N, C-alpha and C positions, 0 to 999 in steps of 0.2 A: 876140854876147852880151857885155855889159860885165862887168867884174870885180864890180861891185855887183850886177848881175843874177844872176851865178853864185853869189855869196854868199847872195843871197835864195833862190835855187832849192835850194841845199844846206840852208839853214835850214828851208825848207818840207819837204823830205824827212825831215830829222831830227825835225821836230815831228810830221808826219802818219804816216810809215811806221815810225819808230823809237820814237815815243812819248816823246821827250826833253822835259824841262822847258824853259821859256823861259829860265830862269836858266842852265842848262847850255849851251844853244845859244848864248846871248849870250857866255858865257865862251869857248867853243870858236871862235866866229866872230869874236871881237874887236870886238863891237858892244855897245851898251847893251841891257839887258833890255827897256827901254821900246821900243826899235826893233823887237825881235822881237815884242813884244806888239802893236805897231801893225801889223806884217805879218800876224800871226795874225788880227787883226780885219778888216783890209782884204781879205785873201784868203779869208776864211771858213774858215780852216784847221781850227778846232775842229770844225766840222760834218763836214768831210771826214775828220778823224781818227776821229770817232765812227763814221762809215760804214764806214771801213776796219776798225776794231776789232770791228764787229758782223758782219763777213763770216765765214762759217762756218770758213774756214781759220784765222782768228785765234782763234776760240772753241775750235777743236780744239787749237791750240797751247797755249792757256791750260789747258784740261782735262788735256792730256798732262803739262804742267809740274806741275799740282796733284797728279796721280796719283803722279808720280815723287817729288815733294817729300814727300808723305804716307808713302811707303814708305821714304824715306831718314831721316826724322826720328828714328826709334827703331830701333836694331838689335835691341833686345830682342824676341824672338818673341811674348811675352805682350802687349806694348804694340801690336805690329803686328796681332795677332789681334783686339784690341779695335777697331782701325781698319778691319778687313776689310769691315764693312758699308758704311762710308763710301766706301772705295776701290771696292767693287763697284758702288755707285751711280754714282760718277764714271765708271767704265769703261762702264757701261750707257748713261749719257748720251752719252758719246763715240761709242759704236757707233750709237746712234739717229740721230746727225747725218748719217751716211752721207757720200757724196762728191758730192752733188748741188750744182750751181752755181746760186746764187740770182740773182734780178734785181739785188739790191744789189751782189753781187760783180761782175756784169757792168758795172754803172754805174761802179763804182770803177776797174775796168780800163780802160774806155773813156775816162774822164776823164783818167787818167794818160797813156794813149796819145795822146789829143787834144792835151794840153800838149806832148808830144814832137813830134807831127806839125805843129802850128802853126808851130813854129820852122823846119821844113823847107819846108812848102808850105801856106800859109794857105788858099788857095782850095780845094785838095783836101780839107783838114780840114773846111771848111765843108760841102762836098758830102757827105762821108762821115758827118757828124753826123746828117743826115737818115735815113740807113739804120740807123745805130746806134740811134736813138730808136725806129724801127720794131721792131728786134730786141728792145730792152728791153721795149717794150709787149707783144710776143709772149711773152717769158719771164714777165712779170708775170701775164699771162692764164693761163698754164699753171700757175702757183702757186696760183691762186684755186680 
């Protein structure tokens, strides 16, 4: 992998997994924002970012943060009591999500794994993809 390819792979991870802005990535990577925007468009990074962010574990992280932030905002017990209903609803929503792994989560993990595997053994990655798709279809059918 060339230095340019490594830089692009790092930018991809920062954009998709870490949710960084194209401007911050450009500054960090020492390239123009226009370059990052081109990579985002060419690699369909925005769609992959949205898929990752819609994964249950990301939604749970977000809800956990909202709950903690709501409780930290006011140390005044009266203000916290007023927020109790909102906090209770967030906790309830968090609990309802459970720990079930959805087809979307499986697809996200398989995509990331396939990018890794292609660099090691492209032929094997192609063979494995067939079975991964069968598994994803199976998971999707179970969710319906």
